[in-house]
C-alpha positions as CSV (number, residue, x, y, z in Angstrom):
1,M,-81.2,-25.9,-73.8
2,N,-80.6,-29.3,-75.1
3,P,-76.8,-30.0,-75.3
4,R,-77.3,-31.4,-78.8
5,N,-78.2,-27.9,-80.0
6,A,-75.4,-26.1,-78.2
7,S,-73.5,-25.4,-81.4
8,L,-76.1,-23.2,-83.2
9,S,-75.0,-20.7,-85.7
10,R,-76.1,-17.1,-85.2
11,R,-78.6,-17.4,-88.1
12,Q,-80.0,-20.6,-86.5
13,L,-80.3,-19.0,-83.1
14,L,-82.1,-15.9,-84.4
15,Q,-84.4,-18.2,-86.4
16,K,-85.3,-20.3,-83.4
17,A,-85.7,-17.3,-81.1
18,G,-87.9,-15.5,-83.6
19,G,-90.1,-18.6,-83.8
20,G,-90.2,-18.8,-80.0
21,F,-91.5,-15.2,-79.7
22,G,-94.3,-16.0,-82.1
23,W,-95.1,-19.1,-80.1
24,L,-95.3,-17.0,-76.9
25,A,-97.7,-14.6,-78.5
26,L,-99.9,-17.4,-79.8
27,Q,-99.9,-19.0,-76.3
28,S,-100.9,-15.7,-74.7
29,M,-103.8,-15.2,-77.2
30,L,-105.1,-18.8,-76.8
31,A,-105.0,-18.6,-73.0
32,R,-107.1,-15.4,-73.1
33,T,-109.7,-17.1,-75.3
34,G,-109.8,-20.3,-73.1
35,M,-108.3,-22.4,-75.9
36,G,-104.8,-22.7,-74.4
37,A,-105.5,-25.0,-71.5
38,S,-103.1,-27.5,-72.9
39,L,-100.4,-24.9,-73.1
40,N,-100.8,-23.4,-69.7
41,P,-101.3,-26.1,-67.1
42,M,-103.0,-23.6,-64.7
43,T,-105.7,-22.4,-67.0
44,A,-109.1,-22.6,-65.3
45,R,-111.0,-25.7,-66.4
46,A,-114.6,-26.7,-66.2
47,A,-115.6,-29.1,-63.4
48,Q,-116.5,-32.6,-64.3
49,R,-119.9,-32.3,-62.7
50,A,-122.1,-29.6,-61.3
51,A,-120.0,-27.8,-58.6
52,S,-121.2,-26.1,-55.4
53,A,-117.8,-24.7,-54.4
54,K,-115.2,-22.9,-56.5
55,S,-112.5,-22.6,-53.8
56,V,-111.4,-24.1,-50.5
57,I,-110.0,-22.6,-47.3
58,W,-108.9,-25.4,-44.9
59,I,-108.1,-24.5,-41.3
60,F,-105.8,-27.4,-40.4
61,A,-105.8,-27.9,-36.6
62,N,-102.3,-29.3,-36.6
63,G,-101.4,-31.8,-33.8
64,G,-104.9,-33.4,-33.5
65,P,-107.4,-31.5,-31.4
66,S,-109.5,-33.4,-28.9
67,H,-113.0,-33.9,-30.4
68,V,-114.4,-34.7,-26.9
69,D,-113.3,-31.3,-25.7
70,T,-114.4,-29.2,-28.7
71,W,-117.3,-30.4,-30.9
72,D,-118.3,-33.8,-29.7
73,Y,-120.1,-33.6,-26.3
74,K,-120.2,-36.8,-24.3
75,P,-122.3,-36.7,-21.1
76,E,-121.4,-40.3,-20.4
77,L,-117.7,-39.4,-20.3
78,Q,-118.5,-36.8,-17.7
79,K,-120.3,-39.4,-15.6
80,R,-117.5,-42.0,-15.8
81,D,-114.7,-39.6,-14.9
82,G,-111.9,-41.5,-13.1
83,Q,-113.1,-45.0,-14.1
84,T,-110.8,-47.5,-15.8
85,L,-111.8,-48.2,-19.4
86,A,-112.1,-52.0,-19.5
87,G,-110.5,-53.8,-22.4
88,F,-108.7,-50.7,-23.6
89,D,-105.7,-51.4,-25.9
90,S,-102.9,-49.4,-24.5
91,K,-101.2,-49.3,-27.9
92,T,-104.0,-47.2,-29.4
93,G,-102.2,-44.0,-28.5
94,F,-98.6,-43.1,-28.8
95,F,-97.5,-43.6,-25.2
96,P,-98.8,-47.0,-24.0
97,D,-97.1,-46.7,-20.6
98,A,-98.9,-43.5,-19.7
99,V,-102.5,-44.6,-19.9
100,G,-104.7,-43.2,-17.2
101,P,-108.4,-43.5,-16.4
102,L,-111.3,-41.9,-18.3
103,M,-111.2,-38.1,-18.0
104,A,-114.2,-35.8,-18.2
105,S,-113.9,-32.8,-20.4
106,P,-112.6,-29.9,-18.2
107,F,-114.5,-27.4,-20.3
108,Q,-118.1,-26.1,-20.0
109,W,-120.5,-27.1,-22.7
110,A,-123.7,-25.4,-24.0
111,Q,-126.0,-25.7,-26.9
112,H,-126.0,-23.0,-29.6
113,G,-128.0,-22.0,-32.7
114,S,-131.3,-23.3,-33.9
115,S,-129.6,-26.6,-34.5
116,G,-128.9,-26.9,-30.8
117,T,-125.3,-27.8,-31.4
118,W,-123.2,-28.6,-28.3
119,V,-119.9,-26.6,-28.3
120,S,-117.4,-26.3,-25.5
121,D,-116.6,-22.8,-24.1
122,L,-113.3,-22.9,-26.0
123,F,-115.1,-21.3,-29.0
124,P,-117.3,-18.3,-27.9
125,H,-117.1,-16.8,-31.4
126,L,-117.4,-19.9,-33.6
127,S,-120.3,-21.1,-31.5
128,R,-122.4,-18.3,-33.0
129,H,-121.9,-19.8,-36.5
130,V,-122.8,-23.5,-35.9
131,D,-125.9,-23.1,-38.0
132,K,-123.6,-22.5,-41.0
133,M,-121.7,-25.7,-40.4
134,A,-122.0,-29.4,-41.2
135,F,-120.4,-31.6,-38.6
136,I,-118.9,-35.0,-39.3
137,H,-118.4,-36.7,-35.9
138,S,-117.4,-40.2,-37.1
139,C,-114.1,-39.5,-39.0
140,H,-111.4,-42.1,-38.5
141,T,-107.9,-42.6,-39.9
142,E,-105.1,-45.3,-40.1
143,S,-102.2,-44.1,-38.0
144,N,-101.6,-42.9,-34.4
145,N,-98.4,-41.1,-35.4
146,H,-98.4,-37.5,-36.6
147,S,-96.4,-37.6,-39.8
148,P,-98.2,-40.6,-41.3
149,A,-101.5,-39.2,-40.1
150,L,-100.7,-35.8,-41.6
151,F,-99.8,-37.4,-44.9
152,M,-103.1,-39.4,-44.8
153,M,-105.2,-36.4,-44.2
154,N,-103.4,-34.4,-46.8
155,T,-102.7,-37.0,-49.5
156,G,-104.8,-40.0,-48.8
157,F,-101.8,-42.2,-48.0
158,T,-99.7,-42.6,-44.9
159,R,-96.4,-42.5,-46.9
160,M,-94.8,-39.4,-48.3
161,G,-94.5,-38.9,-52.1
162,Y,-98.2,-38.6,-53.0
163,P,-99.9,-35.5,-54.3
164,C,-101.9,-33.6,-51.6
165,V,-105.5,-32.5,-51.9
166,G,-104.7,-29.0,-53.0
167,S,-102.5,-30.3,-55.8
168,W,-105.2,-32.7,-57.0
169,V,-107.8,-29.9,-56.9
170,T,-105.6,-27.5,-58.9
171,Y,-104.7,-30.3,-61.3
172,G,-108.4,-30.9,-61.9
173,L,-109.6,-27.3,-62.0
174,G,-106.7,-25.0,-62.7
175,C,-106.7,-21.4,-61.3
176,E,-109.0,-18.5,-62.0
177,S,-106.2,-16.0,-61.5
178,D,-103.3,-15.7,-63.9
179,S,-101.4,-13.5,-61.4
180,L,-101.5,-15.6,-58.2
181,P,-100.8,-19.2,-57.3
182,S,-103.7,-21.6,-57.4
183,F,-102.7,-23.3,-54.1
184,V,-101.3,-21.4,-51.1
185,V,-100.2,-22.6,-47.7
186,M,-99.7,-20.6,-44.6
187,S,-97.9,-22.1,-41.5
188,D,-97.4,-21.0,-37.9
189,P,-95.9,-17.4,-37.8
190,L,-94.7,-17.6,-34.2
191,N,-91.5,-19.6,-34.8
192,R,-93.2,-22.8,-33.6
193,G,-92.2,-24.6,-36.8
194,L,-93.8,-26.4,-39.7
195,P,-96.1,-29.4,-39.3
196,K,-94.3,-32.7,-39.0
197,G,-93.5,-33.9,-42.5
198,N,-92.9,-30.3,-43.5
199,A,-93.4,-29.4,-47.2
200,S,-94.4,-33.0,-48.1
201,N,-97.8,-32.1,-46.7
202,W,-98.4,-29.7,-49.6
203,G,-96.2,-31.3,-52.3
204,A,-97.4,-32.4,-55.7
205,G,-95.9,-35.9,-55.5
206,F,-95.9,-37.5,-59.0
207,L,-98.1,-34.7,-60.5
208,P,-96.3,-32.0,-62.4
209,S,-94.5,-29.7,-59.9
210,V,-96.5,-26.7,-61.1
211,Y,-99.4,-28.0,-58.9
212,Q,-97.5,-28.0,-55.6
213,G,-98.5,-25.5,-52.9
214,T,-96.9,-22.1,-52.7
215,W,-95.7,-21.7,-49.1
216,L,-95.9,-18.2,-47.7
217,R,-93.1,-17.3,-45.4
218,P,-94.7,-16.6,-42.0
219,Q,-92.5,-13.6,-41.3
220,G,-91.0,-10.9,-43.5
221,E,-91.6,-11.0,-47.3
222,P,-94.1,-13.9,-47.8
223,I,-92.4,-15.0,-51.1
224,D,-88.8,-14.7,-52.3
225,N,-88.0,-12.1,-54.9
226,L,-91.5,-10.7,-54.8
227,R,-90.3,-7.1,-55.4
228,R,-88.3,-6.2,-58.5
229,P,-84.8,-4.9,-57.9
230,E,-84.6,-1.2,-58.4
231,S,-81.8,-1.6,-61.0
232,V,-84.1,-3.7,-63.2
233,T,-86.8,-1.9,-65.2
234,P,-90.0,-3.7,-66.1
235,D,-89.1,-3.5,-69.8
236,R,-85.7,-5.0,-69.2
237,Q,-87.2,-7.8,-67.0
238,R,-89.8,-8.6,-69.6
239,A,-87.1,-8.8,-72.4
240,Q,-85.1,-11.2,-70.2
241,L,-88.1,-13.4,-69.6
242,D,-89.0,-13.4,-73.3
243,L,-85.6,-14.6,-74.3
244,L,-85.4,-17.2,-71.6
245,A,-88.9,-18.5,-72.5
246,S,-88.1,-18.6,-76.2
247,L,-85.0,-20.8,-75.5
248,N,-86.9,-23.0,-73.2
249,Q,-89.8,-23.3,-75.7
250,S,-87.4,-24.4,-78.5
251,T,-86.2,-27.2,-76.2
252,L,-89.7,-28.1,-75.1
253,A,-90.8,-28.3,-78.8
254,A,-88.2,-31.0,-79.3
255,S,-89.2,-32.9,-76.1
256,P,-92.9,-32.1,-75.6
257,L,-93.2,-34.6,-72.7
258,E,-90.8,-32.7,-70.4
259,N,-93.4,-31.7,-67.8
260,E,-90.8,-30.3,-65.5
261,L,-89.6,-27.8,-68.1
262,A,-93.2,-26.8,-69.0
263,A,-93.9,-26.2,-65.3
264,R,-90.7,-24.1,-64.9
265,I,-91.7,-21.9,-67.9
266,E,-95.0,-21.2,-66.3
267,S,-93.4,-20.6,-62.9
268,F,-91.2,-17.9,-64.4
269,E,-94.2,-16.2,-66.0
270,L,-96.3,-16.5,-62.8
271,A,-93.5,-15.0,-60.7
272,Y,-93.4,-12.0,-63.0
273,R,-97.1,-11.5,-62.9
274,M,-97.1,-11.9,-59.1
275,Q,-94.8,-9.0,-58.6
276,S,-97.8,-6.8,-59.5
277,A,-100.7,-8.8,-58.1
278,A,-99.3,-10.4,-54.9
279,P,-98.4,-7.2,-52.9
280,D,-102.0,-6.1,-53.3
281,A,-103.4,-9.4,-52.1
282,F,-101.2,-9.3,-49.0
283,A,-102.1,-5.7,-48.2
284,I,-104.4,-6.3,-45.3
285,A,-103.7,-2.8,-43.9
286,S,-105.9,-1.5,-46.8
287,E,-108.9,-3.2,-45.3
288,P,-111.4,-1.0,-43.5
289,E,-110.9,-0.7,-39.7
290,H,-114.1,-2.5,-38.9
291,I,-113.0,-5.6,-40.9
292,R,-109.6,-5.7,-39.2
293,T,-111.3,-5.4,-35.9
294,L,-113.7,-8.2,-36.7
295,Y,-110.8,-10.6,-37.4
296,G,-108.8,-9.4,-34.4
297,I,-105.9,-7.8,-36.3
298,G,-103.5,-6.3,-33.8
299,E,-104.8,-8.4,-30.9
300,K,-102.0,-10.1,-29.0
301,H,-103.7,-13.4,-28.5
302,C,-104.9,-13.9,-32.1
303,G,-103.5,-11.1,-34.4
304,H,-101.0,-13.4,-36.2
305,F,-103.7,-16.0,-37.1
306,A,-106.2,-13.2,-37.9
307,S,-103.8,-11.8,-40.5
308,Q,-103.6,-15.2,-42.2
309,C,-107.4,-15.7,-42.2
310,L,-107.9,-12.3,-43.7
311,T,-105.2,-13.0,-46.3
312,A,-107.1,-16.2,-47.2
313,R,-110.3,-14.3,-47.8
314,R,-108.4,-11.8,-50.0
315,M,-106.8,-14.7,-51.9
316,V,-110.0,-16.6,-52.8
317,E,-111.6,-13.2,-53.7
318,R,-108.8,-12.9,-56.3
319,G,-109.2,-16.4,-57.8
320,V,-106.9,-18.5,-55.7
321,R,-108.4,-22.1,-55.7
322,F,-107.1,-23.7,-52.5
323,V,-105.8,-22.1,-49.3
324,Q,-104.5,-24.1,-46.3
325,I,-103.7,-22.5,-43.0
326,Y,-102.0,-24.5,-40.3
327,S,-102.9,-23.7,-36.7
328,G,-100.0,-24.6,-34.5
329,G,-96.4,-25.7,-35.2
330,M,-94.4,-28.9,-34.8
331,E,-93.7,-30.1,-31.3
332,N,-96.3,-31.3,-28.8
333,Q,-97.3,-28.2,-26.8
334,Q,-96.4,-26.0,-29.8
335,S,-99.5,-27.4,-31.6
336,W,-102.9,-28.9,-30.6
337,D,-101.0,-32.0,-29.5
338,C,-102.2,-31.9,-25.9
339,H,-100.2,-34.8,-24.2
340,M,-99.7,-32.6,-21.2
341,D,-101.8,-29.8,-19.9
342,L,-105.0,-30.2,-22.0
343,V,-106.5,-27.1,-20.5
344,G,-103.6,-24.8,-21.1
345,N,-102.9,-26.2,-24.6
346,H,-106.4,-26.1,-26.0
347,R,-107.3,-22.7,-24.4
348,G,-104.3,-21.2,-26.0
349,F,-104.8,-22.5,-29.5
350,A,-108.5,-22.0,-29.4
351,A,-108.0,-18.4,-28.4
352,E,-105.7,-17.9,-31.4
353,A,-108.2,-19.4,-33.9
354,D,-111.7,-18.8,-32.6
355,Q,-112.2,-15.1,-33.4
356,P,-110.3,-15.1,-36.8
357,V,-112.1,-18.2,-38.2
358,A,-115.5,-16.9,-37.0
359,A,-114.7,-13.6,-38.7
360,L,-113.7,-15.4,-41.9
361,L,-117.1,-17.2,-42.0
362,A,-119.0,-13.9,-41.3
363,D,-116.9,-11.9,-43.8
364,L,-117.3,-14.5,-46.6
365,D,-121.0,-14.6,-45.9
366,Q,-121.5,-10.8,-46.1
367,R,-119.6,-10.6,-49.3
368,G,-121.6,-13.4,-51.0
369,L,-118.5,-15.6,-51.1
370,L,-119.5,-18.3,-48.6
371,D,-121.7,-20.1,-51.1
372,S,-118.8,-20.6,-53.4
373,T,-116.1,-21.1,-50.8
374,L,-115.8,-24.3,-48.8
375,V,-114.4,-23.7,-45.4
376,I,-113.0,-26.8,-43.5
377,W,-111.9,-27.3,-40.0
378,A,-110.0,-30.6,-39.4
379,G,-106.8,-32.0,-37.9
380,E,-105.1,-35.3,-38.5
381,F,-106.8,-37.3,-35.8
382,G,-108.6,-37.0,-32.4
383,R,-107.7,-37.6,-28.8
384,L,-108.4,-40.5,-26.4
385,P,-111.1,-40.3,-23.8
386,V,-108.6,-41.5,-21.2
387,S,-106.1,-39.2,-19.6
388,Q,-102.3,-39.4,-20.2
389,K,-100.4,-39.6,-17.0
390,G,-97.5,-37.3,-16.2
391,G,-97.6,-33.6,-15.4
392,K,-100.9,-31.8,-15.9
393,P,-103.6,-34.1,-17.4
394,G,-103.5,-34.5,-21.1
395,R,-104.8,-36.8,-23.8
396,D,-102.9,-39.1,-26.2
397,H,-103.6,-39.6,-30.0
398,N,-106.7,-41.3,-31.2
399,P,-106.9,-42.5,-34.8
400,H,-110.3,-44.1,-34.2
401,A,-112.4,-41.0,-34.0
402,F,-112.3,-37.3,-34.7
403,T,-114.6,-34.5,-35.7
404,A,-114.4,-32.3,-38.8
405,W,-116.8,-29.5,-39.8
406,L,-117.4,-27.8,-43.2
407,A,-119.2,-24.6,-44.0
408,G,-120.3,-22.9,-47.2
409,G,-119.5,-24.3,-50.6
410,G,-122.7,-26.3,-50.9
411,V,-122.9,-28.1,-47.6
412,R,-126.1,-28.4,-45.6
413,A,-126.1,-25.9,-42.8
414,G,-126.5,-26.9,-39.1
415,V,-126.4,-30.7,-39.7
416,H,-124.6,-33.5,-37.8
417,Y,-123.5,-36.7,-39.5
418,G,-122.2,-39.8,-37.8
419,A,-121.4,-40.4,-34.2
420,T,-118.8,-41.8,-31.9
421,D,-119.6,-44.3,-29.1
422,E,-120.9,-43.0,-25.7
423,I,-117.4,-41.9,-24.5
424,G,-116.0,-40.7,-27.8
425,H,-113.5,-43.5,-28.1
426,K,-114.3,-44.9,-31.6
427,A,-116.4,-43.9,-34.6
428,A,-119.6,-46.0,-34.2
429,V,-122.4,-44.7,-36.5
430,D,-122.0,-43.9,-40.2
431,K,-118.2,-44.1,-40.0
432,V,-116.3,-41.8,-42.4
433,H,-112.8,-42.7,-43.5
434,V,-110.4,-40.0,-44.6
435,R,-110.9,-41.1,-48.2
436,D,-114.6,-40.7,-47.9
437,F,-113.9,-37.2,-46.6
438,H,-111.7,-36.5,-49.7
439,A,-114.3,-37.9,-52.1
440,T,-116.9,-35.5,-50.5
441,L,-114.5,-32.5,-50.8
442,L,-113.9,-33.2,-54.5
443,A,-117.6,-33.7,-55.1
444,L,-118.4,-30.3,-53.7
445,L,-115.9,-28.9,-56.2
446,G,-117.5,-30.8,-59.1
447,L,-114.8,-33.4,-59.3
448,D,-115.5,-37.1,-59.5
449,H,-113.0,-38.9,-57.2
450,E,-113.1,-42.0,-59.5
451,A,-112.5,-40.0,-62.7
452,L,-109.8,-37.6,-61.4
453,S,-106.7,-39.6,-62.1
454,F,-103.1,-39.3,-63.3
455,R,-101.1,-42.0,-65.1
456,F,-98.0,-42.9,-63.0
457,Q,-96.0,-46.1,-62.9
458,G,-98.5,-47.8,-65.2
459,L,-101.5,-47.1,-63.0
460,D,-104.2,-44.4,-63.0
461,Q,-103.5,-43.0,-59.6
462,R,-106.2,-41.2,-57.6
463,L,-106.4,-39.1,-54.4
464,T,-108.8,-41.7,-53.0
465,G,-106.8,-44.7,-54.1
466,V,-108.4,-47.9,-55.4
467,E,-110.3,-48.9,-52.3
468,H,-114.0,-48.4,-52.1
469,C,-115.0,-45.0,-50.7
470,R,-118.1,-42.9,-50.9
471,V,-119.3,-39.3,-51.1
472,I,-121.1,-38.2,-47.9
473,R,-124.2,-36.8,-49.7
474,E,-126.1,-36.4,-46.5
475,I,-124.1,-33.3,-45.7
476,M,-124.5,-31.8,-49.2
477,A,-127.3,-29.2,-49.9
């Protein structure tokens, strides 16, 4: 409450509380009729333009997977194995004193699907779905360091403090569920840590905090206080929330620009509704056995990631707008960050993700959800075509080139856009900056990257900043 109103008489308190209860009832009625968007910041809103996708599932390959060992086949790199790369700037990567010669991909490659897409043998399951995917081989970014590159890929800026993509999307479109968060994040469940930069990767920055991602705890109860204490009955809890809301609303009425208070009011209500809806969304054991088998639930090598992918499908099925799943933890070999032992690192993480993500694509497709769900596979940067010396051969960071693929949600199936040079060192043809990638993602959701803005510090801030960027319409159906 506002301290100026701390000395209310009993009559004044009852008067304000009574008005508050009426205000709550009106808000609920308006929200159900679609007229209360200004009262509930998470009310679903119409897209600015025709939308192909309604929701997003982003598989974030944390640490920066090697594009030349996964999706970007380079026969010339195979031929020049062991040669010195003339004119190479040793400061391109993160360890300038450990630059070795060109290194051929140690994995076997084959073409798949009617599109003839080259895929390494790291992905025996995903290779069956390449005709659903649109590949962008010419992505590039601005930093060779994990934290800034993660911020860039998530927020469009290399500094922390900016809203992430999921926050911008929920700010623009709201949520189709009134009982689950609009934006959900899942991190590594094997005690390998959060991505570098931690929760700043899914923060709302200067947007109202209601739009930040809801992080699901990877072990135990996914969300604090999800289950109502046995000593508190539903009626008693509802009465407590109504009283608290009425007091908060009276303060908000006096200070209507207090966005943080409005967000907190909604967070209390959402938490209450989630106690009924969220346990059902997380109940993957209720899925038929053939679905759990499809994802790899219970398999030692991938069961943990399979649970997250299946949960993601159950989330978007229930109206969640944006789901991000981080493959890998924080430190080097605990993620796709293959400085040492490229083979061991990539075989391990690909085995964790391959079957679950392939199952996710198949499951969404068979349920008729793939057309409205945009599935993304991308990390924060790629890897260099040269080896990194020391221990078993690995690859250092490469901000100049990486591959991302998208499936469903209005993308053209089985297409390839852009290209790197003959050894995969730099994006060379139809280069795609991270901001172009963001503009394309928003366009598939019916959002105009130039019109989606928020006034902050006297400027109309945007996910894509003020620099020129473009939507990659060549990959859109």
